[in-house]
N, C-alpha and C positions, 0 to 999 in steps of 0.2 A: 140816449147814447151820450157818453161823456166826450168832451172835447179833448183831443190829443195834443200834447205839446208840439209834436212835429208839424201838425196842421197850422198852428199859430206861427211857427217859425217860417213855414212856406209862404203863408199869406204876407207876413211882414217882409220877406225877402223879395217877393214879386212886386210889392208896393215900392220897396227901396230901389229895385233895379228897373222899375217902370216897364216891366214886361216879363212873360213867362220864359222866353228863350234865354235872356241874360241871367235870370234867376236860376234856371236849370243848369246853366253852365257853371255858375258860382257854387251851386249846391252839389255839383257833380251827380246830378240826377237827370233822368229824361224829362223832356218837356211834358210828356203825357202823364208821368207820375206826379209832377207838381200840380198839373191841372186837376187831376183826380183828387189829390189831397185837398186843394182849395174848394173844389165842388162839394166834397164830403163835409167840410167845415160849414159851407153855406147851407147845406141840407140840415145839419144839426141846429144851426142858428135860425133857420127858417127865413133867411133874407139873403139877397145877393150882395157880394162885396165889391165886385167889379162890374162896370157897365158892359152889357151884352154886346153893344156895338163897338166898344173900344176896351179890350181886355186889360189894358194897363191903367185905365181910368177908374178911380174909386167911385162907388155910388155914395150918396149921402150917408147911408148906413156904414159903408166901408170907411168913410172919413171919420165917423164917430168911433169906430172900433180901433182904428190904427194906433192912435196915441195910447189908448188903454192897453192894447196888446203889447206894444213896444215897451211900455212901462213895466208890465208884468214880466216880459222876457229879460229886461235889464235886472229886475229884482231876482229872477231865477238864476241868472248868471252870477250875480253877487252871492247868492245863497250857495250855489254850487262851489264857488271859489272859497267862500268862508268855511264851508263844511270840510272841504278837502284840506285846507290849511290847518283847521283845528285838528283834524285827524292826524295830520303830520306833526302836530305840536307847535304850530307857528301862530296860532290865534287863540283867543280865549282868555281865561283868568285863572290864576293860581292863588288860592287863599291859604295863608300860613299863620299859625299862632305860635308864639315863641315866648319863653321867659325873657325878661329884659336884658340880662347879661349876654345871652346868646344873640338876641336881636341887635344889640349894640356893637358887639365885638366880632361875631363870626359871620352873621348873615350878609352884611354889606359886601364882603369879599366874594361871597357866593353869588350875590346879585350881579356884581360886575361881570363875572364870567357868563352868567345866565343870559343877561341882556344882549351879549355879543351874538349868541346863537338863536335867541328868541326875541328879537327887537320889537315885535308887535304884540307880545303877550303881556297882559296886565297882571301885575303882582300886587296883591293886597296883604300887607304884613300887620298883624295885630300883636302887641305885646301884652302879657298878662302874667299873673303869678302861676305857679305850677298847677294849682287846682283849677284855675280859670282856663289855662291852656288845654288841660285834659277835658274839661267840661265842654269847651267849644268843639273839640274833635268829636266827642261822643254825641253831641247834639247835631252834628253834620254841618256846622257853620263854617268849618275850614276843611281843606283837603289834607293838610299835613300839620304836624305839631313838632316843635323842637324844644327840648328841655329835659328835666328829670321827671320821668313818668311815675306818678304816685302809686298806680295800680298796675305794675309791670306784669303781674301774673293774670291780669284780666284777659280772658279768651277773645274778647272783641278787639283787642289791640295788638298790633304787630310792632314791636319795638326793636330798633336797630341801634346798638351802642356805637357812639362816635368817639367818646372820650370820657375820662374820669376827671373830676374836679375836687381837689382836697379842701377840707374845711379848715379855716384858720381864725385867729383872733384879730379884731380890728380895734385899734386904740390910737390915741394921739402919739406922735413921734417922741414926745418928751414924757410919756407915761412910764411909771416904774416897770411895767411889763416889757417895755421896749428895750430896757437896759439889760434884761436877763440874757445870759450867754448859754443857758441850757434850754433844751426843748421844753415847751410849755405844757404843763399838765392842767387839766380842767380845774383842779382844786386850787391852783394858784389864782384863778379868776374870782373865787368866792368873796374875797374882801371888797371887791369893787362893784359899784352899781352896774347892773346888766340891762341892756336894752334888747328886748325881744323883737325879732323880725320874722318874716314869713319862712325864711330858710332854716329857722331853729327847729323845724320839724325833723331835721336830720339828726338831732340829738335825742329824739324820743326813745330810742332803744338802748341808750347808753346812760351811765351814771350821771353824765353831764347835763341830763335833762332837767336836773334840779335848778340849774341856772336860769333856764327859761321859765320854769314853773314858779319861781320866786321873784321873777323880774317885776320891778315897780313900773317900768316903762315898756310900752309896746308900740312900735312904729312899722307899718306895712310898706309905705311908699319909700322906695330906695333913695330918692333925692332928699326927702325929708330926713331919712335915717342918717345920711352923711352930715347933714346940717346939724343934727342933734349931737352926733359924735364929735364934730369939730368944736362944739361949745364945751366939750369936756363933761357932758352930763353922765356919761358912762362908757362902757365897752360893749362889744357884741361879737358874735361869730358870723362869718360869711364864707361862702365858697370863694376860692381864689379868682375865678372868672368874674365874679360880681364886684370885685374891688376895682375902683376907678384908676385908670392909668395916670391921671393928672392930679392925684391927691397930694396937696402940698403939706397938710398938717397931720395926715393919718398914715398909718402903716399897717401892713398885713403880716401877721406872724403865724407860722405853722403850729397847729395844735397837734402835739405828739400823742397825747393820751386823754381821751380815746382818739385813735386815728379814724377819722370819718371822711368819706368822699361821696359825692353824688355822681350818679351815672347820667351823663348828657347824651342824648340820642335823638333820633328822628322817629316818629311813630305815626301810624295811620290805622284806619279800621280794616280788619281782615276781610269783611264781607262787603266792602264798598269799593266800587269801581272808581279809579281816579283817571283823569284825562291824561293823554300822552304828554302834554306840557307839564302837568303836575308830576308825572312819573320822571320826566327829565330832571326836574328840580330835585326830586328825591334822590336820584342816582348821582347828581352832581354833589349833593351834600355828603353822601357816603364816600365818594372818591376824593373829595377835598378835605374832609374833616376826620375821617376814620383813623383811629389810633393817635389822634392829636392829644397832647397833654399840655395844659397851660404852663407857661414858664414866665419868669420875671421879665424876660426880654419882650414878650408880646402882650404882657398884661400891665 
């Protein structure tokens, strides 16, 4: 017969209160009920726990059992508390993958609000390019992903649009393109060396894809990309959100033709359960960022 949790609690309480009467009063149970519970525990164990001549005194076997049972009960209480807190979204971990521009500019504000209501939840944020973010989600490495979903029609993915992010040209502030007073057409970029980057995939379905296809330079890391551009090696295209706020030597110019924008959203797997704390983060992103459009004032 298996040992019951209540039997262990009754034994510990009797030992703590140094008697069945005091223990029964604290447990709001009859003295006979506690005695029966402890005797059943002794029968299962095959040893007595209390001295027959002094029911409040532990036998050597009882002395051996008490600290182990108390340790188990403490762990049980901790587990009970943790599971209930996790179910209420107050404990656990939320794992998020995000493209760098969203991770740097949008998520910090979300985290500030989230930590106010979930101070004990651990948040793991991983930044990666769009393909890496999507791959991490599909592999089950993260609960949520933020960025531009490359396979938005994939039936495994539930994508919620938060904002649109227009594509523009990045060049030095004293570059000839920066002096143009007319909207920039992609053909105006052809005379200049072009630096391909990960977001140039947005050009693939447009005539401007020839810029990336013929590029002599390709830089994936965003920090390295800005360093190259600041040296005047070439120009590139970037979504507005990816352009740094503190760029001293570079400027972002809207690309009018073709007009291209990426869809920034939060996505998760349709058939995968996410924890209450992850769902709270999901909902907070939607309420905070939905219908947001990048503007010069916040970029």
